[in-house]
Residue, then its C-alpha position, 0 to 999 in steps of 0.5 A: x499500500x505505501x509503494x502504491x501511495x508513493x507511485x501516485x505521488x509521482x504519477x498523479x491521479x489524473x490518468x486512468x492508465x497510470x493509476x491502473x498500472x501503479x496499483x497493479x504493479x504494487x498490490x498484485x502479487x499473483x497472476x490469478x489475483x489480476x481478475x480480482x484487481x480489475x474488478x476492484x479497480x472498476x469500482x474505484x475508477x468507473x464508480x461501478x457497483x459491480x462489473x456488468x459481466x458478473x452474474x447476480x450470484x457473482x456480485x462482488x462486494x467492496x468493503x473498506x475498513x478504517x482501523x483507526x475508526x473501527x474500535x470493535x475490529x479484532x482482526x477478523x472479518x465477518x464470514x460471507x459466501x459472496x466474493x468480497x474484497x476487504x481494503x484495510x486502511x490505517x493512518x498510523x504510518x502517516x501519524x508517525x511523521x506528521x507534525x503535532x501542530x497539525x494534529x486534529x483532535x482525533x488524531x491527538x487521541x490516537x497519538x496519545x495511545x501510541x505514546x503509551x507503547x514508547x519504552x523509555x529506558x535510561x542509561x545505567x551507572x555503576x553502583x557502590x553496592x555489589x551483586x552476586x555473579x556467576x562470572x569469575x571476578x577479582x573480588x570473592x563474596x566471602x559470606x556466600x563462599x563460607x555459607x556454601x562451604x557448610x554443605x561440604x563440611x567446611x571445605x571451600x570447594x567453590x568460591x562465590x563472586x561479586x561485582x559492582x551492581x548497576x542502577x538505572x540513572x534518574x531521568x528528569x523531564x522539563x516540559x515547556x508549557x508556554x504559549x509558543x509550545x502550546x501546540x506541541x505541549x498537549x502532545x509531549x505531556x502524554x510522552x511525559x506521562x508514559x515515561x513517569x508510569x513506565x519507569x521508576x526513576x523519572x521526575x517531571x516538571x513543567x516550565x513556564x513563568x514558574x516551575x511546577x512539579x507534576x510527577x505525583x499527578x502523573x503517577x496514575x496509569x489512567x492517562x485521562x486522570x493523570x493529564x487532568x490532574x497535571x493540567x489542574x496543578x499547572x497554573x501557568x499553562x499557555x502562559x509566558x516563558x522565563x527559562x532562566x528563572x525556572x531553571x534557577x528554581x529547579x537548580x536551587x531546590x531540586x537539581x544541585x541537591x541531588x535530583x540532577x546529580x548524575x542524571x539525564x536531563x531532558x528539556x522539551x522546549x522551543x527555546x523562546x524565552x522572555x527572560x535574560x539569556x545570561x541567566x539561562x546560560x548561567x543556570x545551564x552551566x550549573x545544571x551541566x556540572x552535576x548532570x550526566x547528560x543534557x538532552x534538549x528536545x526542540x519541535x522546531x528543529x525540523x523546520x527547513x533552514x532552522x538555525x537556533x537563533x532565538x536568545x534562549x536557545x542560543x544561550x543554552x545550546x553550548x551546554x547541550x549534549x544532544x540536540x534533537x527533534x521532537x515534533x512527531x511520534x517518529x522523532x519521540x521514538x528517536x528520542x528514546x533511543x538517544x536517552x538509552x545511550x546517553 
């Protein structure tokens, strides 16, 4: 189907022969299916309900099923003795690359469901604690070795070993909810929710004219309840932007006191800031001293010819380790991979 669509993009749909052969070469796999394709094409192009050459008992039925709209669809078709062609269409592939700002409300609902399947797995760090291992290591687990020797009258037949344990790094998500981010924030907040409920060490904040922690509000696995609670707690949604001031609040109260230490910091913002760029640069530098890595997600980065000319973005960029897009489902999937290898 995707090949057929690509062919139509090049050939257009004005000429009958072009459309016919584009479909026949991309949709028909077996010679015996050509007559069935010819019937379906006649229904499509000539608006025939059934080809004239068919008898009443050979009437052909065309069934078009939209997967995104058929909530009761379980992947099975209704049994029928009549010749039937079922054409299935799904908008998921299209939505993967579509800009969040161009989403309709229905498409946004579908995207929110798809975001729930994104797996945000952060990098691991070596812990001060040790864990048992079967591999030969330099450090012997004396306690387990002695305990195992009791089964052989005190003979140390097999040594037990231990190695440094690994713990997942904390991920801190800072979502810009200012007016300029509104077309994207309504989709990205669902991504933040999926991250909070899918992993234990995730913290979530909103940035606007003030800093608001929404981790507790997003803890509910019901996305509707979680998003409603988060919306009620954020008083500056679609307001102004003071990135430098809100980052200063985060650093003073949360970041440098331990939450950002060794963590992966993910800022989801277009970089538009009404505050002082010098303050933003100073706070980004403070954050970079304690964080393991800083990832900046800018939905505008996909724009052709984009350059980080906004004062806020230009001030923050020197302290950013990864500068990625965040305008679509596909870009968020890429973001999860960037975070996992951070």
